[in-house]
C-alpha positions as CSV (number, residue, x, y, z in Angstrom):
1,M,129.2,87.6,66.2
2,Q,125.9,89.7,67.3
3,F,125.6,91.6,71.2
4,T,122.0,91.7,72.0
5,K,120.6,94.0,74.6
6,K,118.0,92.4,77.3
7,T,115.8,94.4,77.9
8,S,113.1,93.0,80.1
9,S,114.1,92.7,84.1
10,G,113.7,89.8,84.8
11,K,110.9,86.9,85.1
12,L,108.8,87.9,88.1
13,G,106.5,91.0,86.4
14,A,105.1,94.0,88.0
15,I,103.0,92.2,90.4
16,G,106.0,89.6,91.7
17,K,108.5,92.7,91.9
18,F,105.5,94.4,94.3
19,S,104.5,91.3,96.2
20,L,108.2,90.9,97.1
21,K,109.1,94.0,98.4
22,F,105.7,93.7,100.3
23,I,106.9,90.6,102.0
24,L,110.3,92.5,102.6
25,V,108.6,95.2,104.6
26,I,106.5,93.4,106.2
27,L,109.2,91.0,107.4
28,I,111.2,94.0,108.2
29,I,108.5,95.3,110.7
30,F,107.7,92.3,112.2
31,I,111.3,91.3,113.1
32,G,111.8,95.2,114.7
33,I,108.4,95.2,116.5
34,I,110.4,91.6,118.4
35,L,113.6,93.3,119.0
36,I,111.8,96.3,120.7
37,S,109.5,93.7,123.1
38,K,112.9,92.2,124.1
39,I,114.1,95.4,125.3
40,D,113.9,95.4,129.2
41,F,113.1,99.7,130.5
42,P,113.5,99.9,134.3
43,A,110.3,100.7,135.8
44,P,111.0,103.9,137.7
45,N,111.5,103.8,141.5
46,K,110.6,106.5,142.6
47,Q,106.3,107.6,144.1
48,I,104.4,110.1,142.3
49,Q,102.4,111.9,144.8
50,K,100.7,115.3,144.4
51,I,98.7,116.8,147.4
52,I,95.4,118.3,146.7
53,P,94.8,121.1,148.7
54,N,90.8,120.0,150.5
55,E,89.3,123.6,149.3
56,N,89.4,121.8,146.0
57,F,87.0,119.6,147.0
58,K,82.8,119.5,146.9
59,T,80.7,118.0,148.9
60,I,78.0,116.4,147.1
61,K,74.9,115.9,149.5
């Protein structure tokens, strides 16, 4: 009885492995975008006002 070593990594080939990894990465990014968009960030409730002194204004005639 002889044992044979299987040297091929599968039937997909190099292009098939690359496309599978590419699709997997795109799917993970797409799911991440969907999950981030579901987060409800609270809006700031404090109004920001900056008082500008009158000496910075120039009148244009």
